[in-house]
N, CA, C and O atoms as a GROMACS GRO file, in nm:
protein
  480
    1MET      N    1  11.588  12.610  16.904
    1MET     CA    2  11.704  12.670  16.842
    1MET      C    3  11.820  12.672  16.942
    1MET      O    4  11.800  12.697  17.061
    2SER      N    5  11.938  12.644  16.895
    2SER     CA    6  12.055  12.636  16.980
    2SER      C    7  12.092  12.772  17.038
    2SER      O    8  12.073  12.876  16.975
    3GLU      N    9  12.146  12.769  17.158
    3GLU     CA   10  12.194  12.891  17.222
    3GLU      C   11  12.340  12.918  17.187
    3GLU      O   12  12.396  13.019  17.229
    4LYS      N   13  12.401  12.827  17.110
    4LYS     CA   14  12.539  12.844  17.068
    4LYS      C   15  12.545  12.863  16.917
    4LYS      O   16  12.469  12.803  16.841
    5VAL      N   17  12.638  12.949  16.876
    5VAL     CA   18  12.660  12.975  16.734
    5VAL      C   19  12.808  12.960  16.706
    5VAL      O   20  12.892  13.017  16.776
    6VAL      N   21  12.840  12.883  16.602
    6VAL     CA   22  12.978  12.868  16.555
    6VAL      C   23  12.986  12.927  16.416
    6VAL      O   24  12.904  12.897  16.329
    7ILE      N   25  13.086  13.012  16.396
    7ILE     CA   26  13.110  13.069  16.265
    7ILE      C   27  13.247  13.021  16.221
    7ILE      O   28  13.348  13.049  16.285
    8ASN      N   29  13.250  12.947  16.111
    8ASN     CA   30  13.376  12.898  16.056
    8ASN      C   31  13.424  13.001  15.954
    8ASN      O   32  13.358  13.024  15.852
    9LEU      N   33  13.538  13.064  15.981
    9LEU     CA   34  13.592  13.165  15.890
    9LEU      C   35  13.728  13.119  15.841
    9LEU      O   36  13.824  13.112  15.918
   10ALA      N   37  13.736  13.087  15.712
   10ALA     CA   38  13.860  13.039  15.652
   10ALA      C   39  13.922  13.145  15.561
   10ALA      O   40  14.019  13.118  15.491
   11THR      N   41  13.867  13.264  15.562
   11THR     CA   42  13.912  13.371  15.474
   11THR      C   43  13.961  13.489  15.559
   11THR      O   44  13.898  13.527  15.657
   12GLY      N   45  14.074  13.544  15.519
   12GLY     CA   46  14.125  13.661  15.586
   12GLY      C   47  14.097  13.786  15.504
   12GLY      O   48  13.997  13.793  15.433
   13LEU      N   49  14.184  13.882  15.513
   13LEU     CA   50  14.162  14.010  15.447
   13LEU      C   51  14.172  14.004  15.295
   13LEU      O   52  14.152  14.105  15.228
   14GLU      N   53  14.204  13.886  15.238
   14GLU     CA   54  14.199  13.873  15.093
   14GLU      C   55  14.056  13.880  15.042
   14GLU      O   56  14.033  13.900  14.922
   15ASP      N   57  13.958  13.862  15.131
   15ASP     CA   58  13.816  13.876  15.096
   15ASP      C   59  13.746  13.948  15.211
   15ASP      O   60  13.680  13.886  15.294
   16THR      N   61  13.763  14.079  15.213
   16THR     CA   62  13.712  14.159  15.326
   16THR      C   63  13.560  14.154  15.338
   16THR      O   64  13.506  14.167  15.448
   17GLU      N   65  13.489  14.137  15.227
   17GLU     CA   66  13.344  14.129  15.236
   17GLU      C   67  13.301  14.003  15.312
   17GLU      O   68  13.209  14.009  15.394
   18ARG      N   69  13.366  13.893  15.287
   18ARG     CA   70  13.334  13.768  15.357
   18ARG      C   71  13.364  13.783  15.506
   18ARG      O   72  13.284  13.738  15.590
   19VAL      N   73  13.476  13.843  15.540
   19VAL     CA   74  13.512  13.864  15.680
   19VAL      C   75  13.410  13.957  15.746
   19VAL      O   76  13.367  13.933  15.859
   20THR      N   77  13.371  14.062  15.676
   20THR     CA   78  13.272  14.155  15.729
   20THR      C   79  13.140  14.085  15.760
   20THR      O   80  13.083  14.105  15.866
   21VAL      N   81  13.093  14.002  15.667
   21VAL     CA   82  12.968  13.930  15.689
   21VAL      C   83  12.980  13.836  15.809
   21VAL      O   84  12.887  13.828  15.889
   22ALA      N   85  13.093  13.768  15.823
   22ALA     CA   86  13.112  13.678  15.938
   22ALA      C   87  13.101  13.754  16.069
   22ALA      O   88  13.038  13.707  16.164
   23PHE      N   89  13.163  13.872  16.076
   23PHE     CA   90  13.157  13.950  16.200
   23PHE      C   91  13.022  14.016  16.220
   23PHE      O   92  12.981  14.038  16.334
   24LEU      N   93  12.951  14.049  16.113
   24LEU     CA   94  12.814  14.099  16.127
   24LEU      C   95  12.724  13.990  16.186
   24LEU      O   96  12.647  14.017  16.279
   25VAL      N   97  12.734  13.869  16.135
   25VAL     CA   98  12.653  13.757  16.184
   25VAL      C   99  12.689  13.725  16.329
   25VAL      O  100  12.602  13.705  16.413
   26GLY      N  101  12.820  13.720  16.357
   26GLY     CA  102  12.864  13.692  16.494
   26GLY      C  103  12.820  13.797  16.594
   26GLY      O  104  12.776  13.765  16.704
   27GLY      N  105  12.833  13.923  16.554
   27GLY     CA  106  12.791  14.031  16.642
   27GLY      C  107  12.641  14.029  16.668
   27GLY      O  108  12.597  14.054  16.780
   28ALA      N  109  12.563  13.999  16.564
   28ALA     CA  110  12.418  13.993  16.580
   28ALA      C  111  12.379  13.878  16.673
   28ALA      O  112  12.288  13.892  16.755
   29ALA      N  113  12.447  13.764  16.660
   29ALA     CA  114  12.419  13.651  16.749
   29ALA      C  115  12.451  13.687  16.894
   29ALA      O  116  12.374  13.655  16.984
   30ALA      N  117  12.564  13.753  16.916
   30ALA     CA  118  12.600  13.795  17.051
   30ALA      C  119  12.497  13.892  17.108
   30ALA      O  120  12.462  13.883  17.226
   31GLN      N  121  12.447  13.984  17.026
   31GLN     CA  122  12.345  14.078  17.071
   31GLN      C  123  12.215  14.007  17.109
   31GLN      O  124  12.138  14.057  17.191
   32GLN      N  125  12.191  13.891  17.048
   32GLN     CA  126  12.072  13.812  17.080
   32GLN      C  127  12.092  13.724  17.204
   32GLN      O  128  12.004  13.647  17.242
   33GLY      N  129  12.209  13.736  17.267
   33GLY     CA  130  12.238  13.660  17.387
   33GLY      C  131  12.292  13.521  17.362
   33GLY      O  132  12.298  13.439  17.454
   34LYS      N  133  12.332  13.491  17.240
   34LYS     CA  134  12.389  13.360  17.207
   34LYS      C  135  12.535  13.354  17.250
   34LYS      O  136  12.603  13.456  17.257
   35GLN      N  137  12.582  13.234  17.280
   35GLN     CA  138  12.725  13.211  17.298
   35GLN      C  139  12.781  13.196  17.158
   35GLN      O  140  12.731  13.116  17.079
   36VAL      N  141  12.885  13.274  17.125
   36VAL     CA  142  12.937  13.274  16.989
   36VAL      C  143  13.087  13.245  16.988
   36VAL      O  144  13.164  13.305  17.063
   37ALA      N  145  13.125  13.152  16.902
   37ALA     CA  146  13.267  13.124  16.879
   37ALA      C  147  13.291  13.129  16.729
   37ALA      O  148  13.216  13.072  16.651
   38MET      N  149  13.397  13.198  16.691
   38MET     CA  150  13.438  13.202  16.551
   38MET      C  151  13.565  13.118  16.540
   38MET      O  152  13.666  13.148  16.603
   39PHE      N  153  13.557  13.012  16.458
   39PHE     CA  154  13.671  12.924  16.437
   39PHE      C  155  13.750  12.977  16.319
   39PHE      O  156  13.704  12.971  16.205
   40LEU      N  157  13.869  13.030  16.346
   40LEU     CA  158  13.953  13.092  16.244
   40LEU      C  159  14.052  12.989  16.190
   40LEU      O  160  14.128  12.928  16.265
   41THR      N  161  14.049  12.971  16.057
   41THR     CA  162  14.142  12.878  15.992
   41THR      C  163  14.209  12.952  15.875
   41THR      O  164  14.172  13.064  15.840
   42LYS      N  165  14.308  12.884  15.816
   42LYS     CA  166  14.380  12.939  15.701
   42LYS      C  167  14.423  13.084  15.728
   42LYS      O  168  14.472  13.114  15.837
   43GLU      N  169  14.405  13.175  15.633
   43GLU     CA  170  14.451  13.314  15.649
   43GLU      C  171  14.372  13.391  15.754
   43GLU      O  172  14.417  13.496  15.800
   44ALA      N  173  14.255  13.342  15.792
   44ALA     CA  174  14.175  13.411  15.894
   44ALA      C  175  14.244  13.414  16.030
   44ALA      O  176  14.210  13.498  16.114
   45VAL      N  177  14.340  13.325  16.055
   45VAL     CA  178  14.407  13.324  16.186
   45VAL      C  179  14.477  13.457  16.214
   45VAL      O  180  14.494  13.494  16.331
   46ARG      N  181  14.515  13.528  16.111
   46ARG     CA  182  14.583  13.657  16.130
   46ARG      C  183  14.491  13.761  16.196
   46ARG      O  184  14.540  13.856  16.258
   47LEU      N  185  14.361  13.743  16.183
   47LEU     CA  186  14.265  13.836  16.243
   47LEU      C  187  14.269  13.833  16.395
   47LEU      O  188  14.219  13.925  16.460
   48ALA      N  189  14.328  13.731  16.453
   48ALA     CA  190  14.337  13.718  16.599
   48ALA      C  191  14.456  13.795  16.657
   48ALA      O  192  14.482  13.788  16.777
   49LEU      N  193  14.527  13.867  16.572
   49LEU     CA  194  14.641  13.947  16.617
   49LEU      C  195  14.602  14.094  16.621
   49LEU      O  196  14.523  14.139  16.538
   50PRO      N  197  14.655  14.169  16.716
   50PRO     CA  198  14.620  14.310  16.728
   50PRO      C  199  14.645  14.389  16.599
   50PRO      O  200  14.747  14.372  16.534
   51GLY      N  201  14.550  14.474  16.565
   51GLY     CA  202  14.562  14.563  16.451
   51GLY      C  203  14.542  14.500  16.315
   51GLY      O  204  14.553  14.568  16.214
   52MET      N  205  14.511  14.371  16.310
   52MET     CA  206  14.496  14.304  16.180
   52MET      C  207  14.354  14.318  16.123
   52MET      O  208  14.337  14.311  16.002
   53ALA      N  209  14.256  14.337  16.207
   53ALA     CA  210  14.117  14.348  16.160
   53ALA      C  211  14.088  14.493  16.122
   53ALA      O  212  14.002  14.558  16.182
   54GLU      N  213  14.160  14.542  16.024
   54GLU     CA  214  14.150  14.681  15.978
   54GLU      C  215  14.119  14.682  15.830
   54GLU      O  216  14.208  14.656  15.749
   55ALA      N  217  13.996  14.712  15.794
   55ALA     CA  218  13.959  14.720  15.653
   55ALA      C  219  13.816  14.772  15.643
   55ALA      O  220  13.740  14.766  15.739
   56VAL      N  221  13.783  14.822  15.528
   56VAL     CA  222  13.644  14.855  15.494
   56VAL      C  223  13.617  14.778  15.366
   56VAL      O  224  13.681  14.801  15.263
   57ALA      N  225  13.522  14.686  15.372
   57ALA     CA  226  13.499  14.592  15.262
   57ALA      C  227  13.438  14.655  15.140
   57ALA      O  228  13.470  14.616  15.027
   58CYS      N  229  13.350  14.751  15.159
   58CYS     CA  230  13.280  14.807  15.044
   58CYS      C  231  13.224  14.944  15.081
   58CYS      O  232  13.218  14.981  15.198
   59ASP      N  233  13.184  15.017  14.981
   59ASP     CA  234  13.120  15.146  15.004
   59ASP      C  235  12.991  15.122  15.082
   59ASP      O  236  12.902  15.049  15.037
   60GLY      N  237  12.981  15.182  15.198
   60GLY     CA  238  12.864  15.163  15.282
   60GLY      C  239  12.879  15.053  15.386
   60GLY      O  240  12.796  15.042  15.476
   61CYS      N  241  12.984  14.972  15.376
   61CYS     CA  242  13.008  14.868  15.476
   61CYS      C  243  13.067  14.930  15.603
   61CYS      O  244  13.145  15.026  15.594
   62PRO      N  245  13.031  14.878  15.719
   62PRO     CA  246  13.092  14.929  15.842
   62PRO      C  247  13.239  14.888  15.848
   62PRO      O  248  13.276  14.784  15.794
   63PRO      N  249  13.322  14.967  15.914
   63PRO     CA  250  13.463  14.930  15.928
   63PRO      C  251  13.478  14.800  16.006
   63PRO      O  252  13.412  14.778  16.107
   64LEU      N  253  13.564  14.714  15.957
   64LEU     CA  254  13.585  14.585  16.021
   64LEU      C  255  13.632  14.603  16.166
   64LEU      O  256  13.591  14.525  16.253
   65ALA      N  257  13.715  14.701  16.193
   65ALA     CA  258  13.764  14.722  16.329
   65ALA      C  259  13.648  14.743  16.426
   65ALA      O  260  13.651  14.693  16.539
   66ARG      N  261  13.546  14.817  16.384
   66ARG     CA  262  13.430  14.840  16.471
   66ARG      C  263  13.353  14.710  16.494
   66ARG      O  264  13.311  14.682  16.607
   67LEU      N  265  13.334  14.631  16.389
   67LEU     CA  266  13.263  14.503  16.402
   67LEU      C  267  13.342  14.407  16.491
   67LEU      O  268  13.283  14.336  16.573
   68PHE      N  269  13.472  14.405  16.475
   68PHE     CA  270  13.561  14.320  16.555
   68PHE      C  271  13.548  14.357  16.703
   68PHE      O  272  13.538  14.269  16.788
   69GLU      N  273  13.548  14.486  16.732
   69GLU     CA  274  13.536  14.534  16.870
   69GLU      C  275  13.398  14.499  16.928
   69GLU      O  276  13.389  14.454  17.042
   70GLN      N  277  13.293  14.520  16.850
   70GLN     CA  278  13.158  14.487  16.897
   70GLN      C  279  13.144  14.338  16.924
   70GLN      O  280  13.081  14.298  17.022
   71TYR      N  281  13.203  14.256  16.839
   71TYR     CA  282  13.200  14.111  16.858
   71TYR      C  283  13.266  14.074  16.991
   71TYR      O  284  13.210  13.996  17.068
   72ALA      N  285  13.383  14.130  17.018
   72ALA     CA  286  13.454  14.101  17.143
   72ALA      C  287  13.376  14.152  17.263
   72ALA      O  288  13.363  14.081  17.363
   73GLU      N  289  13.324  14.273  17.254
   73GLU     CA  290  13.248  14.330  17.366
   73GLU      C  291  13.121  14.251  17.395
   73GLU      O  292  13.074  14.248  17.509
   74GLY      N  293  13.066  14.187  17.292
   74GLY     CA  294  12.946  14.104  17.310
   74GLY      C  295  12.976  13.965  17.364
   74GLY      O  296  12.885  13.884  17.382
   75GLY      N  297  13.103  13.937  17.390
   75GLY     CA  298  13.141  13.807  17.445
   75GLY      C  299  13.182  13.705  17.341
   75GLY      O  300  13.204  13.588  17.374
   76GLY      N  301  13.193  13.746  17.214
   76GLY     CA  302  13.233  13.653  17.108
   76GLY      C  303  13.376  13.606  17.126
   76GLY      O  304  13.466  13.686  17.153
   77GLU      N  305  13.396  13.477  17.110
   77GLU     CA  306  13.529  13.417  17.121
   77GLU      C  307  13.588  13.390  16.984
   77GLU      O  308  13.516  13.368  16.886
   78LEU      N  309  13.720  13.392  16.977
   78LEU     CA  310  13.793  13.353  16.857
   78LEU      C  311  13.871  13.226  16.890
   78LEU      O  312  13.963  13.228  16.973
   79LEU      N  313  13.834  13.117  16.826
   79LEU     CA  314  13.907  12.991  16.841
   79LEU      C  315  13.999  12.979  16.720
   79LEU      O  316  13.952  12.968  16.607
   80VAL      N  317  14.127  12.982  16.744
   80VAL     CA  318  14.227  12.993  16.638
   80VAL      C  319  14.291  12.857  16.612
   80VAL      O  320  14.346  12.795  16.702
   81CYS      N  321  14.283  12.811  16.488
   81CYS     CA  322  14.342  12.683  16.451
   81CYS      C  323  14.493  12.687  16.478
   81CYS      O  324  14.564  12.767  16.418
   82PRO      N  325  14.541  12.603  16.569
   82PRO     CA  326  14.683  12.609  16.602
   82PRO      C  327  14.774  12.566  16.486
   82PRO      O  328  14.884  12.618  16.472
   83ILE      N  329  14.729  12.472  16.405
   83ILE     CA  330  14.812  12.427  16.292
   83ILE      C  331  14.828  12.541  16.192
   83ILE      O  332  14.939  12.568  16.146
   84CYS      N  333  14.719  12.607  16.158
   84CYS     CA  334  14.724  12.720  16.064
   84CYS      C  335  14.809  12.833  16.119
   84CYS      O  336  14.888  12.894  16.047
   85PHE      N  337  14.793  12.862  16.249
   85PHE     CA  338  14.864  12.970  16.314
   85PHE      C  339  15.015  12.944  16.316
   85PHE      O  340  15.094  13.031  16.281
   86GLN      N  341  15.052  12.823  16.355
   86GLN     CA  342  15.194  12.788  16.363
   86GLN      C  343  15.258  12.777  16.225
   86GLN      O  344  15.376  12.807  16.208
   87ALA      N  345  15.180  12.733  16.125
   87ALA     CA  346  15.233  12.722  15.989
   87ALA      C  347  15.274  12.859  15.936
   87ALA      O  348  15.362  12.870  15.850
   88ARG      N  349  15.211  12.964  15.987
   88ARG     CA  350  15.243  13.100  15.944
   88ARG      C  351  15.347  13.166  16.034
   88ARG      O  352  15.379  13.284  16.019
   89LYS      N  353  15.399  13.087  16.129
   89LYS     CA  354  15.504  13.132  16.221
   89LYS      C  355  15.463  13.259  16.296
   89LYS      O  356  15.541  13.353  16.310
   90LEU      N  357  15.338  13.260  16.345
   90LEU     CA  358  15.285  13.372  16.420
   90LEU      C  359  15.309  13.349  16.569
   90LEU      O  360  15.330  13.235  16.613
   91ASP      N  361  15.306  13.456  16.647
   91ASP     CA  362  15.338  13.452  16.791
   91ASP      C  363  15.209  13.444  16.872
   91ASP      O  364  15.131  13.540  16.876
   92ASP      N  365  15.186  13.330  16.938
   92ASP     CA  366  15.063  13.315  17.015
   92ASP      C  367  15.060  13.404  17.140
   92ASP      O  368  14.955  13.421  17.200
   93GLY      N  369  15.172  13.460  17.177
   93GLY     CA  370  15.176  13.556  17.287
   93GLY      C  371  15.113  13.690  17.248
   93GLY      O  372  15.091  13.775  17.334
   94GLN      N  373  15.085  13.707  17.121
   94GLN     CA  374  15.028  13.832  17.070
   94GLN      C  375  14.876  13.824  17.046
   94GLN      O  376  14.817  13.922  17.000
   95LEU      N  377  14.814  13.713  17.074
   95LEU     CA  378  14.670  13.698  17.047
   95LEU      C  379  14.588  13.804  17.121
   95LEU      O  380  14.620  13.840  17.235
   96VAL      N  381  14.483  13.852  17.057
   96VAL     CA  382  14.393  13.947  17.122
   96VAL      C  383  14.324  13.877  17.240
   96VAL      O  384  14.325  13.754  17.248
   97SER      N  385  14.266  13.955  17.329
   97SER     CA  386  14.216  13.901  17.456
   97SER      C  387  14.105  13.798  17.443
   97SER      O  388  14.091  13.712  17.531
   98ASN      N  389  14.025  13.804  17.339
   98ASN     CA  390  13.916  13.707  17.325
   98ASN      C  391  13.952  13.590  17.233
   98ASN      O  392  13.864  13.517  17.187
   99ALA      N  393  14.082  13.572  17.207
   99ALA     CA  394  14.128  13.465  17.118
   99ALA      C  395  14.212  13.364  17.195
   99ALA      O  396  14.281  13.397  17.291
  100ARG      N  397  14.203  13.239  17.148
  100ARG     CA  398  14.289  13.133  17.202
  100ARG      C  399  14.310  13.028  17.095
  100ARG      O  400  14.226  13.007  17.008
  101LEU      N  401  14.426  12.963  17.102
  101LEU     CA  402  14.452  12.853  17.011
  101LEU      C  403  14.361  12.737  17.051
  101LEU      O  404  14.358  12.697  17.168
  102ALA      N  405  14.287  12.685  16.956
  102ALA     CA  406  14.194  12.576  16.983
  102ALA      C  407  14.163  12.504  16.852
  102ALA      O  408  14.103  12.562  16.762
  103GLY      N  409  14.203  12.380  16.843
  103GLY     CA  410  14.182  12.301  16.722
  103GLY      C  411  14.048  12.229  16.722
  103GLY      O  412  13.952  12.272  16.786
  104ALA      N  413  14.044  12.120  16.648
  104ALA     CA  414  13.919  12.047  16.627
  104ALA      C  415  13.859  11.992  16.757
  104ALA      O  416  13.739  12.004  16.779
  105THR      N  417  13.941  11.932  16.842
  105THR     CA  418  13.888  11.873  16.965
  105THR      C  419  13.829  11.980  17.058
  105THR      O  420  13.717  11.963  17.105
  106PRO      N  421  13.900  12.091  17.085
  106PRO     CA  422  13.840  12.196  17.167
  106PRO      C  423  13.715  12.257  17.103
  106PRO      O  424  13.622  12.297  17.174
  107LEU      N  425  13.711  12.263  16.970
  107LEU     CA  426  13.592  12.314  16.902
  107LEU      C  427  13.474  12.223  16.931
  107LEU      O  428  13.366  12.271  16.966
  108TRP      N  429  13.493  12.092  16.918
  108TRP     CA  430  13.384  11.997  16.946
  108TRP      C  431  13.343  12.003  17.093
  108TRP      O  432  13.225  11.992  17.125
  109GLU      N  433  13.439  12.022  17.181
  109GLU     CA  434  13.407  12.035  17.324
  109GLU      C  435  13.323  12.160  17.347
  109GLU      O  436  13.228  12.157  17.426
  110TRP      N  437  13.356  12.268  17.280
  110TRP     CA  438  13.280  12.393  17.295
  110TRP      C  439  13.138  12.374  17.242
  110TRP      O  440  13.042  12.420  17.304
  111ILE      N  441  13.124  12.306  17.129
  111ILE     CA  442  12.992  12.284  17.069
  111ILE      C  443  12.903  12.202  17.162
  111ILE      O  444  12.784  12.230  17.174
  112GLY      N  445  12.959  12.102  17.227
  112GLY     CA  446  12.881  12.022  17.320
  112GLY      C  447  12.762  11.954  17.254
  112GLY      O  448  12.780  11.874  17.162
  113ASP      N  449  12.642  11.987  17.300
  113ASP     CA  450  12.519  11.923  17.249
  113ASP      C  451  12.469  11.983  17.118
  113ASP      O  452  12.369  11.937  17.063
  114GLY      N  453  12.537  12.085  17.068
  114GLY     CA  454  12.496  12.137  16.938
  114GLY      C  455  12.509  12.287  16.927
  114GLY      O  456  12.517  12.359  17.027
  115ALA      N  457  12.512  12.332  16.803
  115ALA     CA  458  12.524  12.474  16.775
  115ALA      C  459  12.471  12.502  16.635
  115ALA      O  460  12.469  12.413  16.550
  116THR      N  461  12.428  12.623  16.613
  116THR     CA  462  12.396  12.670  16.480
  116THR      C  463  12.528  12.708  16.415
  116THR      O  464  12.610  12.776  16.477
  117VAL      N  465  12.550  12.666  16.290
  117VAL     CA  466  12.680  12.687  16.226
  117VAL      C  467  12.665  12.770  16.099
  117VAL      O  468  12.574  12.748  16.019
  118PHE      N  469  12.756  12.865  16.084
  118PHE     CA  470  12.769  12.945  15.962
  118PHE      C  471  12.911  12.927  15.912
  118PHE      O  472  13.003  12.911  15.993
  119SER      N  473  12.932  12.928  15.783
  119SER     CA  474  13.066  12.910  15.729
  119SER      C  475  13.094  13.014  15.622
  119SER      O  476  13.015  13.032  15.529
  120TYR      N  477  13.207  13.081  15.635
  120TYR     CA  478  13.247  13.184  15.539
  120TYR      C  479  13.391  13.163  15.497
  120TYR      O  480  13.444  13.240  15.417
   0.00000   0.00000   0.00000
């Protein structure tokens, strides 16, 4: 089994349950000692900005802010699609500390010899 996990997240807060599941899976992988990168595309790129990961997806769901923090504390990285980010005219100087602009080539470089992939 691969020691790397990639989570492709193309959904932002328009589907908070999907975002919650992505961060639950990412956080669990980090707790297992895996290297984890979440590739944020489309509206998900907004999650890489401070204060944007604020929601509760459902009754009984953990707050997204807590999952986001646990993911970062566990070493989870956010690879932010630069095309999607720039198309929304967002400021890359505002990215949270575990996020960086990284498109398809840096993603493949990070994957290297392979990774387990989840897509939400």
